[in-house]
C-alpha positions in Angstrom: 13.1 -42.7 2.4 11.6 -39.3 3.5 13.8 -37.0 5.4 12.4 -34.6 8.0 13.6 -31.0 7.4 14.7 -29.3 10.6 12.6 -26.3 11.6 9.9 -27.1 9.1 6.7 -29.2 9.1 7.7 -30.8 5.8 9.4 -33.9 4.6 11.8 -34.1 1.6 10.7 -36.9 -0.7 13.6 -36.4 -3.1 13.8 -35.0 -6.6 12.7 -31.6 -5.3 9.4 -32.9 -3.9 8.2 -31.9 -0.4 5.3 -33.3 1.6 3.7 -30.7 3.9 2.7 -32.3 7.2 1.1 -29.4 9.1 0.4 -26.5 6.8 -0.3 -23.0 8.2 0.0 -19.6 6.5 3.3 -18.2 7.5 1.8 -14.7 7.8 -1.5 -15.2 9.6 -1.2 -18.8 10.9 -4.5 -19.9 9.3 -4.6 -23.6 8.5 -4.1 -24.1 4.7 -6.1 -26.4 2.4 -4.4 -28.3 -0.4 -5.6 -25.8 -3.0 -3.9 -22.9 -1.2 -0.7 -24.8 -1.0 -0.9 -25.6 -4.7 -1.7 -22.1 -5.9 1.2 -20.7 -3.8 3.6 -23.2 -5.3 2.2 -22.5 -8.8 2.4 -18.7 -8.6 5.4 -18.1 -6.2 7.7 -21.0 -5.5 7.3 -24.5 -6.8 9.4 -26.0 -4.0 8.0 -23.9 -1.1 7.8 -25.5 2.3 6.0 -22.5 3.8 3.0 -21.0 2.0 0.4 -18.2 2.3 -3.4 -18.6 2.5 -5.5 -17.1 -0.3 -6.1 -13.9 1.5 -2.5 -13.2 2.4 -1.3 -14.3 -1.1 -3.9 -11.9 -2.7 -2.6 -9.0 -0.5 1.0 -9.8 -1.4 0.1 -10.0 -5.2 -2.0 -6.8 -5.0 -5.3 -8.4 -6.0 -8.6 -9.7 -4.6 -8.9 -13.2 -3.2 -11.6 -13.9 -5.9 -8.8 -13.6 -8.5 -6.8 -16.3 -6.6 -10.0 -18.5 -6.6 -10.4 -18.1 -10.3 -6.8 -19.0 -10.9 -7.2 -22.2 -8.8 -10.2 -23.2 -10.9 -8.4 -22.4 -14.1 -5.3 -24.5 -13.2 -7.6 -27.4 -12.1 -9.4 -27.2 -15.5 -6.2 -27.3 -17.5 -5.0 -30.3 -15.5 -2.1 -28.8 -13.5 -0.6 -31.6 -11.6 -0.2 -29.5 -8.5 -4.0 -29.5 -8.1 -4.5 -33.2 -8.6 -5.5 -35.3 -5.6 
């Protein structure tokens, strides 16, 4: 049974899995899409309940947003389960 995490817009599904209910970048508050959540979890923290948008993630990693886009496409191509819908 899902458990609501206090102070977060996420539910704990058990076994380290979280379901984001309302996802917004924790730096700029832009609404996140599923790929932005997946790339943040892949590159930064697999169990993150809070994530950054592509632009803020790129700034934090010191690269261009286009690099993040290419990584998203790469992980989709290799079948990373974080990017499966």
